[in-house]
C-alpha positions, 0 to 999 in steps of 0.5 A: 167733898170740900172744895179746894181753895182756888189759887190766885191765878184762877181769881180775878187779878183786879180783886187782889191788891198789889203787894211786894214781898221783900226777902231780906237778910245776910247772904247764905242765911236762907233767903234763896230758900224762902224766895224759892218756896213762895215763888213755887207757891205762885208768887212772881219773881220778875224775870230774868232770874239769876241762874243757879251755880255751884254755890246754890244749885237750886237757884237764887230766885232773885231778879237779875235786874235787881242784882245789877242795879244794886251792884251799880249803886254799891260800886258808886257808894264804895260799899261792899255787899258784906260791909261792916262799917256803920257809916256804909248805911249813910253812903247807900242812904244818899242813893236811896233819897235820890228821886231819879233812883226811886223813879227808876225802880218804880218804873221797873216794878210797874210792868211786872204786876201785869204778870201777877199782883204779888211779887217777891224781890230778893237779893242779899244786897237788898237791905242797903236800899230798903228805903228806896224799894219801899217808896217805889213799891208804894208809888206803884200802888203796892203794899210793901211787906218784909220777911227777914231770914234768921240763921245763926251767925256762925253758920252764915260766916262758915257758909260764906267762907266755904262757898265764896272763898272769902278771905276777909276773916271770921271777925270781919264777916261776923261784924258785917252780919251784926251790922247788916241784921241790926240795920235791917231790923231798924229799916223794916219797922212799921212805916206808913204804907207798909203791910207788916213784917215777919222774921223767919228762922232758916231752921224752921223753914227747913223743918216744917216749911208748911207751918212756917210759910202759912204763918207768914202768909197770914201775917202779911196777908199774902193771898198767893200763899193763903190760896195755894194749890195742892200741886204747888205744895207737892212741888215745894216738898220736892224743892225743900231739902232738910239737909240744906243746912250743910254748915253747922259751925258755932260761935265758939268756932270763929275765935272772935275778939271777946267784945265782938263775940258777946255782941254777936251772940246777944244780937242773935239771941234778941233776933231769935225772939222776933221770930216768936209770936208776940216777940216784935214789941216796942221794948224789943226795938229799944233793945235793938237800938242799944245793940246798934249803939254798942256796935257803933262804939265797938267799930269806932274804937277798933277803927281808931286803933287800926288807923295806922294799918289803913294808912299803910294799906293806902300808901302801899296801894299808891306805891303800887299804882305809881309803879304800874304807871311807870311800867315797873313790874310789881314786887311781891312781899317775898321779893322785898325780903333780903336774899340772905334772909330768904336763903336761911328759910328751909326749902320746904317752908318756902314751898309751903309759903308759895303754895299758900300765896298761890304761887306754887310751881305745881301744875294747876296750882292757883285754880279755885277748888 
């Protein structure tokens, strides 16, 4: 009878090198699923975890402290989680270079290695601060390794619109996906002290999680994954739901501007190649550098054209703030339309507009669905 390999918690922890697996990628791309799988196979998610909710009933497998500190830093940098601005990376980069922030993260990481020598850190905000986390991990004597989740951009956009009630539109969400993934690819390239990176297709994880996770474990030399137990494997089988892919939109469904449509499609095509064996090459890096430059050009062009819109929004916000400071009631868009114009609008149309704006007089209107 062949002896089963021992799990890492049955081995001498002093003989297992410290590692931190950073699970990166856009929100709604399968990062929670991957982090959940590796945690059930024995890797440690620092506690306390973010509790499950309706958008992710199986849990997020992300440390609450990490989410809170990222929210703090994003608010300081005036950066959104799904920010499409290329310059947003410079804003968060200034925080990444601060010594107090690096010390803060390394001091938080250190005690968690007493629980387990291999940790998993996951949060959709993580990519904004990957440089900081890499330095902090190395300072604790751990090797940072990276897994970036890949899911078709149209599915990511559709999932965000479905579960997060995002009102910024498909074009913004697609642009933020391109911005996030192109930078994540650049930020996870080999650097001194790293232990490698992998790109994992969400579809592959749902279709054959054993093959996908085993390949990742060997590529990143994660002892927890390599030496997992049969009971842990059974637990993951119960955890994985092949029907988790509930949104199956295509890029054509998003009705994007042509240049953004083409750039999003090309970015996805090239990222897909990184998940194939031998696909992460120097030539591929050059292609991604070119795609990033194209995205910056596209964004700067759009920003220049829409400068009047941004100025108008600032002026509107300033007027609103002054009115509130004077104690004046805020005036809605409908209130600013002349009465004779409003009177010419059929009542049924006015009711529809009120409902769309969340001002319906029906009982319970305006509540989240």
